[in-house]
C-alpha positions in Angstrom: 7.4 -13.2 -14.4 6.8 -14.1 -10.9 4.7 -12.2 -8.2 5.8 -11.7 -4.8 3.2 -13.4 -2.3 4.9 -12.8 0.9 7.5 -10.5 2.3 9.5 -11.5 5.5 12.2 -9.9 7.4 15.6 -11.2 8.7 16.1 -14.4 10.8 13.2 -16.4 9.5 13.5 -19.6 11.4 12.5 -23.1 10.4 10.0 -22.9 13.2 8.2 -20.1 11.3 8.4 -22.0 8.1 7.2 -25.3 9.5 6.3 -25.1 13.3 7.7 -27.8 15.4 4.4 -29.0 16.5 3.9 -30.6 13.3 7.1 -32.6 13.4 5.3 -36.0 13.5 4.4 -35.2 9.9 7.4 -35.8 7.9 6.3 -37.0 4.5 7.0 -34.4 1.7 3.6 -35.0 0.4 2.0 -34.0 3.7 4.2 -31.2 5.1 3.1 -28.5 2.6 -0.2 -28.1 4.5 1.6 -26.6 7.4 3.7 -24.1 5.4 3.6 -20.9 7.5 0.8 -22.4 9.7 1.3 -19.5 12.3 0.4 -17.2 9.5 -3.2 -18.3 9.1 -4.2 -16.0 6.2 -1.2 -17.0 3.9 -1.4 -20.7 4.9 -5.0 -20.8 3.8 -4.3 -19.2 0.5 -1.4 -21.9 0.0 -3.7 -24.7 1.0 -6.6 -23.3 -1.2 -4.5 -23.3 -4.3 -4.8 -19.4 -4.5 -1.0 -19.0 -4.9 0.5 -20.4 -8.2 3.5 -22.4 -8.6 6.5 -20.3 -9.2 5.3 -17.5 -6.7 8.0 -15.7 -4.9 8.7 -15.2 -1.1 11.0 -12.5 -0.3 13.1 -12.5 2.7 15.9 -10.7 4.3 19.1 -12.1 5.9 19.5 -15.8 7.5 16.4 -17.2 6.0 15.8 -20.7 7.4 17.8 -20.3 10.6 17.2 -22.4 13.6 16.9 -26.2 13.6 17.9 -28.4 10.8 14.5 -29.8 10.0 14.2 -30.7 6.5 10.5 -30.3 6.5 10.9 -26.4 6.4 12.3 -26.9 2.8 10.0 -29.7 1.8 6.8 -27.6 2.7 8.0 -24.9 0.6 9.0 -27.2 -2.4 5.5 -28.8 -2.2 4.1 -25.6 -3.1 6.7 -24.9 -5.7 7.5 -21.6 -4.2 10.7 -19.6 -5.0 12.7 -18.0 -2.2 14.6 -15.1 -2.8 16.6 -13.8 0.2 19.6 -11.7 0.9 21.1 -14.8 2.2 20.4 -18.3 3.7 21.1 -20.2 6.9 23.7 -22.8 5.9 21.8 -25.9 6.8 18.5 -24.8 5.3 20.4 -24.0 2.2 21.9 -27.5 1.8 18.5 -29.1 2.6 16.8 -26.9 0.1 19.3 -27.8 -2.6 18.9 -31.6 -1.7 15.2 -31.2 -2.2 15.5 -29.1 -5.3 13.7 -26.0 -4.0 14.4 -23.0 -6.0 16.5 -20.5 -4.2 17.9 -17.1 -5.2 20.5 -15.3 -3.2 20.1 -11.6 -3.8 21.8 -9.4 -1.2 20.2 -6.1 -2.0 16.6 -7.4 -2.9 13.9 -4.8 -2.5 10.4 -6.0 -3.2 7.0 -5.7 -1.7 4.1 -8.2 -1.7 2.4 -7.9 -5.1 5.5 -6.8 -7.0 6.3 -8.6 -10.2 9.9 -9.9 -10.5 11.7 -11.1 -13.6 14.5 -13.7 -12.1 17.4 -14.0 -14.4 20.6 -16.0 -13.8 22.6 -12.7 -13.0 20.0 -10.4 -11.8 16.5 -9.7 -10.5 14.4 -6.9 -12.3 11.5 -5.7 -10.1 9.1 -4.7 -12.9 7.1 -2.8 -10.5 9.6 -0.5 -9.2 11.9 -0.6 -12.2 15.1 -1.6 -10.2 17.6 -4.4 -10.8 19.4 -6.4 -8.3 22.4 -8.5 -8.7 22.0 -12.1 -8.0 24.9 -14.3 -6.3 24.6 -17.5 -8.4 25.0 -20.8 -6.5 28.0 -23.0 -7.2 27.4 -25.0 -10.5 27.3 -28.3 -8.7 24.6 -27.0 -6.3 22.5 -25.4 -9.1 22.7 -28.7 -11.2 21.1 -30.4 -8.1 18.2 -27.9 -8.0 17.7 -28.0 -11.8 17.4 -31.9 -11.6 14.8 -31.6 -8.9 16.9 -32.5 -6.0 19.8 -34.8 -4.9 17.9 -38.2 -5.4 17.0 -37.2 -9.1 20.3 -35.7 -9.8 22.0 -38.8 -8.6 19.6 -41.1 -10.5 20.3 -38.9 -13.7 24.2 -39.2 -13.3 24.0 -42.9 -12.8 21.7 -43.4 -15.8 24.3 -41.5 -17.9 27.2 -43.7 -16.6 25.1 -46.7 -17.5 24.5 -45.4 -20.9 28.2 -44.5 -21.5 29.3 -48.0 -20.5 26.8 -49.6 -22.9 28.1 -47.4 -25.7 31.7 -48.6 -25.0 
């Protein structure tokens, strides 16, 4: 079960997620402190450790639009947030997959801050309202990258599997 900690609308840009004035900070270990920096109360809760890993941000359409800055995904990954949105901007989606950020595409999602969600492979059950919403699964290859923790761990894993197969042969 995961709790919704932030509800956002449509067209949430990367500048809202990770404001451009912090672009000098690019290390994934440093970017999380600037997540939603222009939402001071939520940012303070994140930085203060008051939001547990696996908590959910719910958004409308076109989450992550705007610039292609990878930091928008890394700042969310640094807090181990789960992003449930009606859909995602194309570049943000690929950056998030490459970094292993957990994303769920749910075109009809209805949830409020504080709601408890059960996220299953094919649906989300809002335990607070009792409603169910169909999930659009990511392609298998993209989900495998997220499950591995990102593109680098996924590639490392695949290479090690190849080496192990060659040693057996």
